[in-house]
Every structure is written in structure tokens, then in C-alpha cells.
N, C-alpha and C positions, 0 to 999 in steps of 0.2 A: 454263774452270770457274771458279765463284766461289771465293773465298779461304774455307778452313775454318779455324775458330779453335776454341780449347779452352774447353770448358764448364769454369767454375772453382767449386768448392764454396765456400760462405762459410759463417763461423762464424754460429750461430743468433742470437748476441748482437749480431751488425752489423745484423740486422734488428729485433730487439726487446731492449733493453735488460734488460727484466724480464718474466718469464713471466706473473705475475698482473698487473700494471699496464699492460703494453703489447701482450703477445701475446693475451690473452683479450679485450680491447675490439676488436682488430683481427679475431679470428677472429668475434667475434659481429656484425661489420659487412661489412667487404670480405672476409673469408677464408670465410664461411659458403656463399656460392654456389661457390666453389672446392670446399670440401669436398663440398658436395652432389653435385657434377657427378662427383667423383672415385668417389663411393658409389652414385651412381646413386638419390638419394633427394631428396625435395622439402623443404627444411628451412626453417624460419621461427624466428626469434629470438622467445624468450618473455622470458628474463632472464638476468643473469649473477651470479655469487657467489650461488647458492641454498643457504640453510643446510639441511643434512640431519644431524640429531643434532649431534654435535661439529664436523662438517665442512662445507665449503662446495664446493657442486659448481661448477665453472667455468662452464659454459653449459647453460642449459635451453632445448630448442628443441622445435619441433613439427614432427612429419612431417605435412604437409598433405595427403598422398594418403589416409591413413586416419585423421587426427587423434588421432595417438598421439603420446606423450612421448618426446623424445630427450634424452639427458644426454650431455655432452662433457667429459672429464675430461683436461686437457693438461698436458704437463711437459716440460723441457728435459733433455737428456740421454738415458741408458738406461733403459728401464723398471725399476722397482724394486716391490719388495713393499708399499710404504706406498701407492702408487696403485693397486696392484691390489686391496688391502684397501679403499680408497675407492670403487673401480668397484663392489665388491660392496654396498658400504654404500648407494652410490646406488640399485642395482637394488632393494634392500628398501626404501628409504625413500621413493623418488618412484615406484616401480614403472614405469619407462618401458618402452616396447616394444624401444627401441634404445639401447644404450650404446657409446659410441665414446671409445677411449682413444688419444690421441696422444702420441707421444714421437719423439726424434730416431731412436732405435733401440730394437728389442725383442730380449730375451734369448730364447733357445728354449725356457726353462722357462715363460716369461710366455706366449709363443705357444701352448704345449702347454696352457696352463690356460685360454686363451680359447677354444680348440678344443673342450675339455672342457666348458666353460659351454655352448658352443653345441649341444654334443650332448646334454648332459643335461636342458637347458630347452627343448628343441624349438623351437616355434612361439611360447613365450612371451616369450622375449626374443631379441634379436639382438646379438651382441657384435662390435665391430669393433677392429682394432688397426690405427692408421693411421701413417705415419712422416711427418715434415715436414723438408724439407731447403731450403735456400737456394742459388741459383745465380746466377752472372753470366757474361756473355760480354764478355772484355775490360774495357772501362770501361763497361759498360752498367748499367742499375740492376739492384737484386737482385730475383730472381724465386722465389717460393715454389713447392714442389712437393710435394703429397701423394700418397702411395702407399699402397696396401692391403697390409699385413703379414699380417693374419688377418681372416677373414669367415666368415660360415656356411655351412655345406655346400651346394653347388649353388647359391650366390649369383651371379647373372651380372647385367650391365646389362640385358640383353635380359629375363629373367625378372623382373626389377623393373620394368622399362618397362611391360610388359604388365599387372603387378600395379598399377602406379601409375594406368595409363588406366582399368583396370576399376574401381578405386576411385574414382577421379574420375567416371566414367560413373554410378556407384550413387549418389555425393553429389548429382549433378545430378539423378539420377532422382527420389530421395525429396524434394529441395528443391521440385521441380515439384509432386509430389504435395501435399507439406505447403502449397504457396502455393494450390493449387486449392481446398483445404479452407477457408482462411481466405477466398478470394474467394466461395466459395458459401456462407459463414457455415454452415458445417457444424459439428454438435455434436462431430465427431471432431477431436480435437487430437493432434499428434504431438510426441514427443520430439525433441531436435535431430537432424537428419539426419547420418548418417556414411558413409564410405565401406564399406558392408556389403551383404550380400544381403538385409536385411531392416530394417523400421523399427517401432517400437513406438509404440502409442498411449499417451498419458498414463494410466497404471495407477491402478486402483481396485480395491478389494477385493482378493481373492487370486488374481485372474485376470490374465492378460496379453492383450491383443488387438493384433493388428498385421498387417502386410502383408509379403510376400516375393517374390523373384523368383528362377528358377532361369535363367541365361543359356543354359548348355549345353541344357537340355530345351526351353527356349522356353516358359517356363510362369511364370504369375503367380498369386498366390493371398492368400487372407486367412486367418487362423488365430487359433484361442483356444488359450493354454497354461494348463492348470490341473492341480492335484495329482491324482494318480492316482485317489484315493478319491472325489474329486468328479466325475472324468471318468466312472467306473463308474455313479454315480448319474444322471449326463446320457444315459448309453446307454439307460438304461431309459426316457427321454423321448423316444428316436429319432424315432419318427414324428411325435411333436407338433413336434420341431425341424425336421425335413425339410418339414413341411407349411408350417410359418410361414416357413421360408428359400426355399422353392420349387425347392431342389434337394437332391440326394443329398449327404450329409456324409461326409468322408474321415475315417476313424479310425486311420490305419496307426500313427501315432506312438503312443507308450504314454501320453502326457499332451497329446495335441493333438488338436484338431478342425479342419478345415479344408474350404474351398472353393478350387478351383483352375481356371485357363482355359489350355489348351493352344494352341499356335500364336500365342502372344504373345512376340514377340522385345524384351527390354528394350534390346538395342543398337540398334534401328530407332526413332529420334527421331519419325519421321512418325507411328508407332503410339502414341506416348505420350498424347495425347489421350484416345483410346478406352481404352486401358488404364487410366490414372488415374481416368477416369469409372467404370468398372467396378469397380476397387478401392475407391474412396469410397463407392460405392454399396452394396458388399457389407460394408464395415466399418461403415457406419451401421445396416446390418440387422442384423449380429452385435450390435453394441450395443444396438439395440431388443429383440431376442429374448433374448439372453442375461443382460443386466443384470437384469431383473425376476425371471427364473428363478433367478438365483444369489442373489438377495436374499431368495427365498422358502425357500432351503435350511434356514435356521434354523426357519423354521415347519412344516416337513416332519418326521414323526416318523421316515420311512425314509431321511432324507437325512443325510448328516455335517454336522457344524456348522461355519460358516466362523470 
């Protein structure tokens, strides 16, 4: 049997003399992949020491899975009210999706506070409490260990892995559609693709035209969102619209007109070429049919004014 040795805990200042001058730069470089692995997130550094009001956030990062902001606040020693206040300030000032508070230990009161914040903010924010500890074995180099002290309810690496994979697929799916529009010199142009189930075209007037997919239903579609009073006027033009679009229009959503195609699985990349051609064709048709009609709203006595 191999000789077993004792795992020795090391003072945090043996690894980093100063939290701001030494630990934060390390965290933004070598430490970020370790922290990301611990939490099951895809983290990419944006900046350090970011000003928020009269405070400075230690690390500003991005979750590349859904392209959302992440703020990391770290401290040596036990969690305190000052840093809890800073965490809340950053949530309001930078409006990140994920807030990570790192300390050597957390008091029960601060764990309760983070749990409460996760409960009342639901899916708008994610609050993590993470401990940092240094260890060595005999005369080995010092090794850092991140451990989760507090996390959102039902958070697991597996659920986050599935979420990340889905968002990465969505990002890739919409990027391919956007590239197709450029390649074919389409008049349709898209906003920046994100890991979501929809993508919007560049907005004009008071309407929003875009594409969407539903992975579970294996459905893709294009839609137009407009304020309800305008939608009611357009419903009166239903026969004209369906004649020009060559298809029956869906009106289920209170402020949405859409066309959809079933048996189109966005997870099957072999179908993407056909799916993207259909989406681009319908988006161009929506643009062609709806833009002139919406511009005429002002000229109609029976239509609301845009």
C-alpha cells in the first residue's frame, strides 16, 4: 500500500500576500478556469477592478454559454456585511446574470442572505457563495481549492451542462442563419446572435420581426411582434395578408403574428441548410408584406397611428 500523507491547510496569505494586488490578478488569469469548473460555468475574463458607483468590482467576466455578465467579488477571511453590500450594489449597477462572492468562510447569516436573494430574484440573478482554501502535501507546492458554499436552488453541474450545450447550439444555429443572410445579400439583417430560442432582425418602426425555434416541439418559425391595438387592425386585413404570404397565419399570441414549420429539429445540423433557407425566405416575405402595410397605418382613418 502506498504511503498516505496528511493534507495540510495553508494560510491564504502564504499564496497571495494581498487580496487586491495578488489574488484578483491570479483569479482573472489562472484561477478563472478553476472557478468555472467548480461552478459548471463557461467564464471568460472581461476586466478587473471595474468601477460601480463608489465601489470597485474585483472581476467582470462573461458566461460565454449565454453571453451574460458575471461579477466576482472576493475577500480574505470571513464573509462580512461590507462585501454583502457590495454584492448587492454590483447586482444593481452592472445588472449581471451571475454574482459570485468568494471568501475563506461564510457565516450562516450570509448563506441565508444569498439563499434568500436566489429565492426572490428567481431566474433574473444567480448568487453563488464560494470558499477558497489553500492546501499542500508535505513539501509540495500550494494548491487552491474552490468549494461551493451556496448556490441557486436545483443547481447541478448536469443541469448546467445541458443548459450550456443548448445555449451553445442556439448560438451556433443563429450565427449560421445570420451568415446565410450576408452570403445571399439578403435585405434581412440580424441583431447579434445569443444563446436563446429566438433571434431578432434589425428593428424599424414599432414592430419586431424575428425567427424562433422550439427544440421540444421540433418547430421553427418567423414572427412579427406588434402592440395589440395595431395587431387588431392587421387582423382586419387577414385575407389580404394570407393571400400575400401564401399561408395561413397564426394569431395565438396576443401581440404576435407567425408562420411555423413542424418536423424541423434544430438539434439536427444536417437539416440546418433547409431550415435556414425556409426561415430566411419567410423573413424576407414578412419584411416585404408587412413593412409597406405598417407604413400605411398613418394614412388610414381606421388604423391607429404609429
